[in-house]
mmJSON file of the N, C-alpha and C atoms, coordinates in Angstrom:
{"data_MODEL":{"atom_site":{
"group_PDB":["ATOM","ATOM","ATOM","ATOM","ATOM","ATOM","ATOM","ATOM","ATOM","ATOM","ATOM","ATOM","ATOM","ATOM","ATOM","ATOM","ATOM","ATOM","ATOM","ATOM","ATOM","ATOM","ATOM","ATOM","ATOM","ATOM","ATOM","ATOM","ATOM","ATOM","ATOM","ATOM","ATOM","ATOM","ATOM","ATOM","ATOM","ATOM","ATOM","ATOM","ATOM","ATOM","ATOM","ATOM","ATOM","ATOM","ATOM","ATOM","ATOM","ATOM","ATOM","ATOM","ATOM","ATOM","ATOM","ATOM","ATOM","ATOM","ATOM","ATOM","ATOM","ATOM","ATOM","ATOM","ATOM","ATOM","ATOM","ATOM","ATOM","ATOM","ATOM","ATOM","ATOM","ATOM","ATOM","ATOM","ATOM","ATOM","ATOM","ATOM","ATOM","ATOM","ATOM","ATOM","ATOM","ATOM","ATOM","ATOM","ATOM","ATOM","ATOM","ATOM","ATOM","ATOM","ATOM","ATOM","ATOM","ATOM","ATOM","ATOM","ATOM","ATOM","ATOM","ATOM","ATOM","ATOM","ATOM","ATOM","ATOM","ATOM","ATOM","ATOM","ATOM","ATOM","ATOM","ATOM","ATOM","ATOM","ATOM","ATOM","ATOM","ATOM","ATOM","ATOM","ATOM","ATOM","ATOM","ATOM","ATOM","ATOM","ATOM","ATOM","ATOM","ATOM","ATOM","ATOM","ATOM","ATOM","ATOM","ATOM","ATOM","ATOM","ATOM","ATOM","ATOM","ATOM","ATOM","ATOM","ATOM","ATOM","ATOM","ATOM","ATOM","ATOM","ATOM","ATOM","ATOM","ATOM","ATOM","ATOM","ATOM","ATOM","ATOM","ATOM","ATOM","ATOM","ATOM","ATOM","ATOM","ATOM","ATOM","ATOM","ATOM","ATOM","ATOM","ATOM","ATOM","ATOM","ATOM","ATOM","ATOM","ATOM","ATOM","ATOM","ATOM","ATOM","ATOM","ATOM","ATOM","ATOM","ATOM","ATOM","ATOM","ATOM","ATOM","ATOM","ATOM","ATOM","ATOM","ATOM","ATOM","ATOM","ATOM","ATOM"],
"id":[1,2,3,4,5,6,7,8,9,10,11,12,13,14,15,16,17,18,19,20,21,22,23,24,25,26,27,28,29,30,31,32,33,34,35,36,37,38,39,40,41,42,43,44,45,46,47,48,49,50,51,52,53,54,55,56,57,58,59,60,61,62,63,64,65,66,67,68,69,70,71,72,73,74,75,76,77,78,79,80,81,82,83,84,85,86,87,88,89,90,91,92,93,94,95,96,97,98,99,100,101,102,103,104,105,106,107,108,109,110,111,112,113,114,115,116,117,118,119,120,121,122,123,124,125,126,127,128,129,130,131,132,133,134,135,136,137,138,139,140,141,142,143,144,145,146,147,148,149,150,151,152,153,154,155,156,157,158,159,160,161,162,163,164,165,166,167,168,169,170,171,172,173,174,175,176,177,178,179,180,181,182,183,184,185,186,187,188,189,190,191,192,193,194,195,196,197,198,199,200,201,202,203,204],
"type_symbol":["N","C","C","N","C","C","N","C","C","N","C","C","N","C","C","N","C","C","N","C","C","N","C","C","N","C","C","N","C","C","N","C","C","N","C","C","N","C","C","N","C","C","N","C","C","N","C","C","N","C","C","N","C","C","N","C","C","N","C","C","N","C","C","N","C","C","N","C","C","N","C","C","N","C","C","N","C","C","N","C","C","N","C","C","N","C","C","N","C","C","N","C","C","N","C","C","N","C","C","N","C","C","N","C","C","N","C","C","N","C","C","N","C","C","N","C","C","N","C","C","N","C","C","N","C","C","N","C","C","N","C","C","N","C","C","N","C","C","N","C","C","N","C","C","N","C","C","N","C","C","N","C","C","N","C","C","N","C","C","N","C","C","N","C","C","N","C","C","N","C","C","N","C","C","N","C","C","N","C","C","N","C","C","N","C","C","N","C","C","N","C","C","N","C","C","N","C","C","N","C","C","N","C","C"],
"label_atom_id":["N","CA","C","N","CA","C","N","CA","C","N","CA","C","N","CA","C","N","CA","C","N","CA","C","N","CA","C","N","CA","C","N","CA","C","N","CA","C","N","CA","C","N","CA","C","N","CA","C","N","CA","C","N","CA","C","N","CA","C","N","CA","C","N","CA","C","N","CA","C","N","CA","C","N","CA","C","N","CA","C","N","CA","C","N","CA","C","N","CA","C","N","CA","C","N","CA","C","N","CA","C","N","CA","C","N","CA","C","N","CA","C","N","CA","C","N","CA","C","N","CA","C","N","CA","C","N","CA","C","N","CA","C","N","CA","C","N","CA","C","N","CA","C","N","CA","C","N","CA","C","N","CA","C","N","CA","C","N","CA","C","N","CA","C","N","CA","C","N","CA","C","N","CA","C","N","CA","C","N","CA","C","N","CA","C","N","CA","C","N","CA","C","N","CA","C","N","CA","C","N","CA","C","N","CA","C","N","CA","C","N","CA","C","N","CA","C","N","CA","C","N","CA","C","N","CA","C","N","CA","C","N","CA","C","N","CA","C"],
"label_alt_id":[null,null,null,null,null,null,null,null,null,null,null,null,null,null,null,null,null,null,null,null,null,null,null,null,null,null,null,null,null,null,null,null,null,null,null,null,null,null,null,null,null,null,null,null,null,null,null,null,null,null,null,null,null,null,null,null,null,null,null,null,null,null,null,null,null,null,null,null,null,null,null,null,null,null,null,null,null,null,null,null,null,null,null,null,null,null,null,null,null,null,null,null,null,null,null,null,null,null,null,null,null,null,null,null,null,null,null,null,null,null,null,null,null,null,null,null,null,null,null,null,null,null,null,null,null,null,null,null,null,null,null,null,null,null,null,null,null,null,null,null,null,null,null,null,null,null,null,null,null,null,null,null,null,null,null,null,null,null,null,null,null,null,null,null,null,null,null,null,null,null,null,null,null,null,null,null,null,null,null,null,null,null,null,null,null,null,null,null,null,null,null,null,null,null,null,null,null,null,null,null,null,null,null,null],
"label_comp_id":["UNK","UNK","UNK","UNK","UNK","UNK","UNK","UNK","UNK","UNK","UNK","UNK","UNK","UNK","UNK","UNK","UNK","UNK","UNK","UNK","UNK","UNK","UNK","UNK","UNK","UNK","UNK","UNK","UNK","UNK","UNK","UNK","UNK","UNK","UNK","UNK","UNK","UNK","UNK","UNK","UNK","UNK","UNK","UNK","UNK","UNK","UNK","UNK","UNK","UNK","UNK","UNK","UNK","UNK","UNK","UNK","UNK","UNK","UNK","UNK","UNK","UNK","UNK","UNK","UNK","UNK","UNK","UNK","UNK","UNK","UNK","UNK","UNK","UNK","UNK","UNK","UNK","UNK","UNK","UNK","UNK","UNK","UNK","UNK","UNK","UNK","UNK","UNK","UNK","UNK","UNK","UNK","UNK","UNK","UNK","UNK","UNK","UNK","UNK","UNK","UNK","UNK","UNK","UNK","UNK","UNK","UNK","UNK","UNK","UNK","UNK","UNK","UNK","UNK","UNK","UNK","UNK","UNK","UNK","UNK","UNK","UNK","UNK","UNK","UNK","UNK","UNK","UNK","UNK","UNK","UNK","UNK","UNK","UNK","UNK","UNK","UNK","UNK","UNK","UNK","UNK","UNK","UNK","UNK","UNK","UNK","UNK","UNK","UNK","UNK","UNK","UNK","UNK","UNK","UNK","UNK","UNK","UNK","UNK","UNK","UNK","UNK","UNK","UNK","UNK","UNK","UNK","UNK","UNK","UNK","UNK","UNK","UNK","UNK","UNK","UNK","UNK","UNK","UNK","UNK","UNK","UNK","UNK","UNK","UNK","UNK","UNK","UNK","UNK","UNK","UNK","UNK","UNK","UNK","UNK","UNK","UNK","UNK","UNK","UNK","UNK","UNK","UNK","UNK"],
"label_asym_id":["A","A","A","A","A","A","A","A","A","A","A","A","A","A","A","A","A","A","A","A","A","A","A","A","A","A","A","A","A","A","A","A","A","A","A","A","A","A","A","A","A","A","A","A","A","A","A","A","A","A","A","A","A","A","A","A","A","A","A","A","A","A","A","A","A","A","A","A","A","A","A","A","A","A","A","A","A","A","A","A","A","A","A","A","A","A","A","A","A","A","A","A","A","A","A","A","A","A","A","A","A","A","A","A","A","A","A","A","A","A","A","A","A","A","A","A","A","A","A","A","A","A","A","A","A","A","A","A","A","A","A","A","A","A","A","A","A","A","A","A","A","A","A","A","A","A","A","A","A","A","A","A","A","A","A","A","A","A","A","A","A","A","A","A","A","A","A","A","A","A","A","A","A","A","A","A","A","A","A","A","A","A","A","A","A","A","A","A","A","A","A","A","A","A","A","A","A","A","A","A","A","A","A","A"],
"label_entity_id":["1","1","1","1","1","1","1","1","1","1","1","1","1","1","1","1","1","1","1","1","1","1","1","1","1","1","1","1","1","1","1","1","1","1","1","1","1","1","1","1","1","1","1","1","1","1","1","1","1","1","1","1","1","1","1","1","1","1","1","1","1","1","1","1","1","1","1","1","1","1","1","1","1","1","1","1","1","1","1","1","1","1","1","1","1","1","1","1","1","1","1","1","1","1","1","1","1","1","1","1","1","1","1","1","1","1","1","1","1","1","1","1","1","1","1","1","1","1","1","1","1","1","1","1","1","1","1","1","1","1","1","1","1","1","1","1","1","1","1","1","1","1","1","1","1","1","1","1","1","1","1","1","1","1","1","1","1","1","1","1","1","1","1","1","1","1","1","1","1","1","1","1","1","1","1","1","1","1","1","1","1","1","1","1","1","1","1","1","1","1","1","1","1","1","1","1","1","1","1","1","1","1","1","1"],
"label_seq_id":[1,1,1,2,2,2,3,3,3,4,4,4,5,5,5,6,6,6,7,7,7,8,8,8,9,9,9,10,10,10,11,11,11,12,12,12,13,13,13,14,14,14,15,15,15,16,16,16,17,17,17,18,18,18,19,19,19,20,20,20,21,21,21,22,22,22,23,23,23,24,24,24,25,25,25,26,26,26,27,27,27,28,28,28,29,29,29,30,30,30,31,31,31,32,32,32,33,33,33,34,34,34,35,35,35,36,36,36,37,37,37,38,38,38,39,39,39,40,40,40,41,41,41,42,42,42,43,43,43,44,44,44,45,45,45,46,46,46,47,47,47,48,48,48,49,49,49,50,50,50,51,51,51,52,52,52,53,53,53,54,54,54,55,55,55,56,56,56,57,57,57,58,58,58,59,59,59,60,60,60,61,61,61,62,62,62,63,63,63,64,64,64,65,65,65,66,66,66,67,67,67,68,68,68],
"pdbx_PDB_ins_code":[null,null,null,null,null,null,null,null,null,null,null,null,null,null,null,null,null,null,null,null,null,null,null,null,null,null,null,null,null,null,null,null,null,null,null,null,null,null,null,null,null,null,null,null,null,null,null,null,null,null,null,null,null,null,null,null,null,null,null,null,null,null,null,null,null,null,null,null,null,null,null,null,null,null,null,null,null,null,null,null,null,null,null,null,null,null,null,null,null,null,null,null,null,null,null,null,null,null,null,null,null,null,null,null,null,null,null,null,null,null,null,null,null,null,null,null,null,null,null,null,null,null,null,null,null,null,null,null,null,null,null,null,null,null,null,null,null,null,null,null,null,null,null,null,null,null,null,null,null,null,null,null,null,null,null,null,null,null,null,null,null,null,null,null,null,null,null,null,null,null,null,null,null,null,null,null,null,null,null,null,null,null,null,null,null,null,null,null,null,null,null,null,null,null,null,null,null,null,null,null,null,null,null,null],
"Cartn_x":[-12.906,-12.437,-11.441,-10.383,-9.35,-9.833,-9.596,-9.928,-8.637,-8.657,-7.512,-7.933,-7.031,-7.263,-5.91,-5.932,-4.698,-5.028,-4.006,-4.108,-2.994,-3.316,-2.309,-2.321,-1.176,-1.066,0.009,-0.192,0.865,2.076,3.251,4.488,4.926,5.514,6.031,7.104,7.131,8.177,9.56,9.659,10.926,11.449,10.519,10.895,11.037,10.811,10.949,9.644,8.54,7.238,6.746,5.655,5.072,4.041,4.023,2.967,3.542,2.853,3.202,2.033,2.319,1.317,1.458,0.329,0.296,-0.669,-0.175,-0.999,-1.443,-2.747,-3.301,-3.995,-3.728,-4.418,-4.985,-6.307,-6.975,-6.459,-6.378,-5.949,-4.507,-3.705,-2.276,-1.523,-0.506,0.271,1.019,0.842,1.437,2.457,2.744,3.691,3.369,3.99,3.739,4.953,4.958,6.062,5.967,7.011,7.099,7.194,6.438,6.406,6.761,8.069,8.517,8.2,7.947,7.721,7.856,8.348,8.472,7.077,6.724,5.385,5.057,6.076,5.843,5.532,5.715,5.494,4.209,3.116,1.8,1.791,2.43,2.457,3.172,4.311,5.058,4.236,3.544,2.7,1.564,0.932,-0.155,0.355,1.519,2.099,2.455,3.033,3.4,2.157,1.086,-0.165,-0.73,-0.71,-1.213,-0.414,0.896,1.734,1.365,1.168,0.782,-0.588,-1.513,-2.86,-2.813,-2.042,-1.899,-1.317,-0.32,0.301,-0.701,-1.453,-2.457,-3.554,-4.059,-5.117,-4.597,-3.37,-2.779,-2.64,-2.262,-2.133,-3.491,-4.536,-5.882,-6.316,-6.07,-6.46,-5.738,-4.478,-3.737,-4.238,-4.763,-5.317,-6.617,-7.451,-8.729,-8.509,-7.476,-7.158,-6.651,-5.81,-5.254,-6.284,-7.357,-8.386,-9.489,-9.501,-10.599,-10.469],
"Cartn_y":[19.387,18.282,17.446,17.091,16.277,14.832,14.231,12.816,12.01,10.844,9.945,8.599,8.0,6.661,6.081,4.83,4.215,3.339,3.073,2.2,1.165,-0.062,-1.113,-1.608,-1.483,-1.844,-2.913,-3.831,-4.818,-4.152,-4.677,-4.203,-5.179,-4.665,-5.482,-6.441,-7.637,-8.609,-8.043,-7.177,-6.542,-5.694,-5.127,-4.312,-5.142,-6.438,-7.313,-7.916,-7.553,-8.101,-7.547,-8.092,-7.657,-6.561,-5.62,-4.611,-3.241,-2.207,-0.828,-0.205,0.372,1.06,2.557,3.198,4.655,5.197,6.07,6.716,8.057,8.269,9.439,10.381,11.689,12.728,13.697,13.805,14.674,14.425,13.174,12.752,13.121,13.444,13.679,12.601,12.032,11.005,11.627,11.036,11.568,10.61,9.536,8.546,7.196,6.182,4.837,3.954,2.871,1.945,0.82,0.018,-1.119,-2.386,-3.39,-4.672,-5.749,-5.99,-6.901,-8.358,-9.11,-10.559,-11.167,-12.375,-13.108,-13.425,-12.93,-13.174,-14.657,-15.503,-16.942,-17.631,-16.929,-17.497,-16.923,-17.675,-17.189,-16.84,-17.65,-17.375,-16.056,-15.851,-14.6,-13.409,-13.561,-12.487,-12.178,-13.214,-13.016,-12.331,-12.757,-12.157,-10.688,-10.391,-9.01,-8.136,-8.69,-7.931,-7.664,-8.673,-8.51,-7.437,-7.404,-6.38,-4.986,-4.849,-3.558,-3.126,-4.071,-3.781,-3.314,-3.994,-3.636,-2.227,-1.924,-0.595,0.483,0.222,1.185,1.405,0.327,0.443,1.158,0.872,1.555,3.051,3.407,4.821,5.503,4.855,5.431,5.608,4.617,4.695,5.843,6.056,7.148,8.511,8.586,9.856,10.186,9.196,9.471,9.897,9.377,9.788,11.226,11.542,12.902,13.945,13.559,14.511,14.671,13.797,13.824,15.013],
"Cartn_z":[3.877,4.695,3.88,4.506,3.861,3.747,2.593,2.409,2.271,2.874,2.853,2.271,1.537,0.998,0.623,0.214,-0.271,-1.462,-2.248,-3.419,-3.338,-3.7,-3.795,-5.234,-5.884,-7.293,-7.474,-8.404,-8.67,-9.307,-8.993,-9.596,-10.679,-11.704,-12.793,-12.286,-12.877,-12.533,-12.841,-13.842,-14.203,-13.033,-12.253,-11.094,-9.823,-9.923,-8.766,-8.29,-8.931,-8.55,-7.233,-6.762,-5.498,-5.701,-4.761,-4.72,-4.408,-4.894,-4.582,-3.839,-2.694,-1.879,-2.106,-2.395,-2.529,-1.483,-0.622,0.396,-0.171,-0.206,-0.882,0.102,-0.077,0.686,-0.343,-0.373,-1.353,-2.773,-3.159,-4.497,-4.849,-3.844,-4.035,-3.263,-3.876,-3.192,-2.014,-0.834,0.389,0.991,0.299,0.787,0.197,0.729,0.244,0.438,-0.304,-0.181,-1.193,-1.211,-2.119,-1.275,-1.674,-0.98,-1.993,-2.183,-3.235,-2.921,-3.975,-3.871,-5.251,-5.307,-6.566,-7.089,-8.276,-8.822,-9.001,-9.102,-9.265,-7.935,-6.833,-5.5,-4.912,-5.033,-4.587,-3.107,-2.289,-0.844,-0.573,-1.225,-1.045,-1.532,-2.655,-3.176,-2.201,-1.67,-0.706,0.559,1.034,2.238,2.0,0.858,0.542,0.43,-0.164,-0.262,1.131,1.985,3.353,4.096,3.884,4.518,4.015,2.707,2.131,2.65,2.716,3.211,4.666,5.485,6.901,7.032,6.232,6.265,5.852,4.787,4.325,5.35,5.927,6.945,8.186,8.572,9.717,9.477,8.258,7.913,7.979,7.441,7.523,8.97,9.781,11.195,11.893,11.561,12.198,11.73,10.527,10.013,10.749,11.005,11.66,13.115,13.753,15.127,15.115,14.126,14.033,13.685,12.986,12.575,13.608,14.618,15.608,16.537],
"occupancy":[1.0,1.0,1.0,1.0,1.0,1.0,1.0,1.0,1.0,1.0,1.0,1.0,1.0,1.0,1.0,1.0,1.0,1.0,1.0,1.0,1.0,1.0,1.0,1.0,1.0,1.0,1.0,1.0,1.0,1.0,1.0,1.0,1.0,1.0,1.0,1.0,1.0,1.0,1.0,1.0,1.0,1.0,1.0,1.0,1.0,1.0,1.0,1.0,1.0,1.0,1.0,1.0,1.0,1.0,1.0,1.0,1.0,1.0,1.0,1.0,1.0,1.0,1.0,1.0,1.0,1.0,1.0,1.0,1.0,1.0,1.0,1.0,1.0,1.0,1.0,1.0,1.0,1.0,1.0,1.0,1.0,1.0,1.0,1.0,1.0,1.0,1.0,1.0,1.0,1.0,1.0,1.0,1.0,1.0,1.0,1.0,1.0,1.0,1.0,1.0,1.0,1.0,1.0,1.0,1.0,1.0,1.0,1.0,1.0,1.0,1.0,1.0,1.0,1.0,1.0,1.0,1.0,1.0,1.0,1.0,1.0,1.0,1.0,1.0,1.0,1.0,1.0,1.0,1.0,1.0,1.0,1.0,1.0,1.0,1.0,1.0,1.0,1.0,1.0,1.0,1.0,1.0,1.0,1.0,1.0,1.0,1.0,1.0,1.0,1.0,1.0,1.0,1.0,1.0,1.0,1.0,1.0,1.0,1.0,1.0,1.0,1.0,1.0,1.0,1.0,1.0,1.0,1.0,1.0,1.0,1.0,1.0,1.0,1.0,1.0,1.0,1.0,1.0,1.0,1.0,1.0,1.0,1.0,1.0,1.0,1.0,1.0,1.0,1.0,1.0,1.0,1.0,1.0,1.0,1.0,1.0,1.0,1.0,1.0,1.0,1.0,1.0,1.0,1.0],
"B_iso_or_equiv":[0.0,0.0,0.0,0.0,0.0,0.0,0.0,0.0,0.0,0.0,0.0,0.0,0.0,0.0,0.0,0.0,0.0,0.0,0.0,0.0,0.0,0.0,0.0,0.0,0.0,0.0,0.0,0.0,0.0,0.0,0.0,0.0,0.0,0.0,0.0,0.0,0.0,0.0,0.0,0.0,0.0,0.0,0.0,0.0,0.0,0.0,0.0,0.0,0.0,0.0,0.0,0.0,0.0,0.0,0.0,0.0,0.0,0.0,0.0,0.0,0.0,0.0,0.0,0.0,0.0,0.0,0.0,0.0,0.0,0.0,0.0,0.0,0.0,0.0,0.0,0.0,0.0,0.0,0.0,0.0,0.0,0.0,0.0,0.0,0.0,0.0,0.0,0.0,0.0,0.0,0.0,0.0,0.0,0.0,0.0,0.0,0.0,0.0,0.0,0.0,0.0,0.0,0.0,0.0,0.0,0.0,0.0,0.0,0.0,0.0,0.0,0.0,0.0,0.0,0.0,0.0,0.0,0.0,0.0,0.0,0.0,0.0,0.0,0.0,0.0,0.0,0.0,0.0,0.0,0.0,0.0,0.0,0.0,0.0,0.0,0.0,0.0,0.0,0.0,0.0,0.0,0.0,0.0,0.0,0.0,0.0,0.0,0.0,0.0,0.0,0.0,0.0,0.0,0.0,0.0,0.0,0.0,0.0,0.0,0.0,0.0,0.0,0.0,0.0,0.0,0.0,0.0,0.0,0.0,0.0,0.0,0.0,0.0,0.0,0.0,0.0,0.0,0.0,0.0,0.0,0.0,0.0,0.0,0.0,0.0,0.0,0.0,0.0,0.0,0.0,0.0,0.0,0.0,0.0,0.0,0.0,0.0,0.0,0.0,0.0,0.0,0.0,0.0,0.0],
"pdbx_formal_charge":[null,null,null,null,null,null,null,null,null,null,null,null,null,null,null,null,null,null,null,null,null,null,null,null,null,null,null,null,null,null,null,null,null,null,null,null,null,null,null,null,null,null,null,null,null,null,null,null,null,null,null,null,null,null,null,null,null,null,null,null,null,null,null,null,null,null,null,null,null,null,null,null,null,null,null,null,null,null,null,null,null,null,null,null,null,null,null,null,null,null,null,null,null,null,null,null,null,null,null,null,null,null,null,null,null,null,null,null,null,null,null,null,null,null,null,null,null,null,null,null,null,null,null,null,null,null,null,null,null,null,null,null,null,null,null,null,null,null,null,null,null,null,null,null,null,null,null,null,null,null,null,null,null,null,null,null,null,null,null,null,null,null,null,null,null,null,null,null,null,null,null,null,null,null,null,null,null,null,null,null,null,null,null,null,null,null,null,null,null,null,null,null,null,null,null,null,null,null,null,null,null,null,null,null],
"auth_seq_id":[1,1,1,2,2,2,3,3,3,4,4,4,5,5,5,6,6,6,7,7,7,8,8,8,9,9,9,10,10,10,11,11,11,12,12,12,13,13,13,14,14,14,15,15,15,16,16,16,17,17,17,18,18,18,19,19,19,20,20,20,21,21,21,22,22,22,23,23,23,24,24,24,25,25,25,26,26,26,27,27,27,28,28,28,29,29,29,30,30,30,31,31,31,32,32,32,33,33,33,34,34,34,35,35,35,36,36,36,37,37,37,38,38,38,39,39,39,40,40,40,41,41,41,42,42,42,43,43,43,44,44,44,45,45,45,46,46,46,47,47,47,48,48,48,49,49,49,50,50,50,51,51,51,52,52,52,53,53,53,54,54,54,55,55,55,56,56,56,57,57,57,58,58,58,59,59,59,60,60,60,61,61,61,62,62,62,63,63,63,64,64,64,65,65,65,66,66,66,67,67,67,68,68,68],
"auth_comp_id":["UNK","UNK","UNK","UNK","UNK","UNK","UNK","UNK","UNK","UNK","UNK","UNK","UNK","UNK","UNK","UNK","UNK","UNK","UNK","UNK","UNK","UNK","UNK","UNK","UNK","UNK","UNK","UNK","UNK","UNK","UNK","UNK","UNK","UNK","UNK","UNK","UNK","UNK","UNK","UNK","UNK","UNK","UNK","UNK","UNK","UNK","UNK","UNK","UNK","UNK","UNK","UNK","UNK","UNK","UNK","UNK","UNK","UNK","UNK","UNK","UNK","UNK","UNK","UNK","UNK","UNK","UNK","UNK","UNK","UNK","UNK","UNK","UNK","UNK","UNK","UNK","UNK","UNK","UNK","UNK","UNK","UNK","UNK","UNK","UNK","UNK","UNK","UNK","UNK","UNK","UNK","UNK","UNK","UNK","UNK","UNK","UNK","UNK","UNK","UNK","UNK","UNK","UNK","UNK","UNK","UNK","UNK","UNK","UNK","UNK","UNK","UNK","UNK","UNK","UNK","UNK","UNK","UNK","UNK","UNK","UNK","UNK","UNK","UNK","UNK","UNK","UNK","UNK","UNK","UNK","UNK","UNK","UNK","UNK","UNK","UNK","UNK","UNK","UNK","UNK","UNK","UNK","UNK","UNK","UNK","UNK","UNK","UNK","UNK","UNK","UNK","UNK","UNK","UNK","UNK","UNK","UNK","UNK","UNK","UNK","UNK","UNK","UNK","UNK","UNK","UNK","UNK","UNK","UNK","UNK","UNK","UNK","UNK","UNK","UNK","UNK","UNK","UNK","UNK","UNK","UNK","UNK","UNK","UNK","UNK","UNK","UNK","UNK","UNK","UNK","UNK","UNK","UNK","UNK","UNK","UNK","UNK","UNK","UNK","UNK","UNK","UNK","UNK","UNK"],
"auth_asym_id":["A","A","A","A","A","A","A","A","A","A","A","A","A","A","A","A","A","A","A","A","A","A","A","A","A","A","A","A","A","A","A","A","A","A","A","A","A","A","A","A","A","A","A","A","A","A","A","A","A","A","A","A","A","A","A","A","A","A","A","A","A","A","A","A","A","A","A","A","A","A","A","A","A","A","A","A","A","A","A","A","A","A","A","A","A","A","A","A","A","A","A","A","A","A","A","A","A","A","A","A","A","A","A","A","A","A","A","A","A","A","A","A","A","A","A","A","A","A","A","A","A","A","A","A","A","A","A","A","A","A","A","A","A","A","A","A","A","A","A","A","A","A","A","A","A","A","A","A","A","A","A","A","A","A","A","A","A","A","A","A","A","A","A","A","A","A","A","A","A","A","A","A","A","A","A","A","A","A","A","A","A","A","A","A","A","A","A","A","A","A","A","A","A","A","A","A","A","A","A","A","A","A","A","A"],
"auth_atom_id":["N","CA","C","N","CA","C","N","CA","C","N","CA","C","N","CA","C","N","CA","C","N","CA","C","N","CA","C","N","CA","C","N","CA","C","N","CA","C","N","CA","C","N","CA","C","N","CA","C","N","CA","C","N","CA","C","N","CA","C","N","CA","C","N","CA","C","N","CA","C","N","CA","C","N","CA","C","N","CA","C","N","CA","C","N","CA","C","N","CA","C","N","CA","C","N","CA","C","N","CA","C","N","CA","C","N","CA","C","N","CA","C","N","CA","C","N","CA","C","N","CA","C","N","CA","C","N","CA","C","N","CA","C","N","CA","C","N","CA","C","N","CA","C","N","CA","C","N","CA","C","N","CA","C","N","CA","C","N","CA","C","N","CA","C","N","CA","C","N","CA","C","N","CA","C","N","CA","C","N","CA","C","N","CA","C","N","CA","C","N","CA","C","N","CA","C","N","CA","C","N","CA","C","N","CA","C","N","CA","C","N","CA","C","N","CA","C","N","CA","C","N","CA","C","N","CA","C","N","CA","C","N","CA","C","N","CA","C"],
"pdbx_PDB_model_num":[1,1,1,1,1,1,1,1,1,1,1,1,1,1,1,1,1,1,1,1,1,1,1,1,1,1,1,1,1,1,1,1,1,1,1,1,1,1,1,1,1,1,1,1,1,1,1,1,1,1,1,1,1,1,1,1,1,1,1,1,1,1,1,1,1,1,1,1,1,1,1,1,1,1,1,1,1,1,1,1,1,1,1,1,1,1,1,1,1,1,1,1,1,1,1,1,1,1,1,1,1,1,1,1,1,1,1,1,1,1,1,1,1,1,1,1,1,1,1,1,1,1,1,1,1,1,1,1,1,1,1,1,1,1,1,1,1,1,1,1,1,1,1,1,1,1,1,1,1,1,1,1,1,1,1,1,1,1,1,1,1,1,1,1,1,1,1,1,1,1,1,1,1,1,1,1,1,1,1,1,1,1,1,1,1,1,1,1,1,1,1,1,1,1,1,1,1,1,1,1,1,1,1,1]
}}}
């Protein structure tokens, strides 16, 4: 059975800050994205994290529908 998950990791300020989303299928990266935000701006960081989380959860939900 295929397993799906996602990871959200902080991005270095040198790369623009924010978060990196990795979409995983059976421990192999199957996609993802970057959600940039100024690390000094807590609201922007929180918003970018929420966007990454929403994207990851949406991807998981679409996988469970496709596997049903």
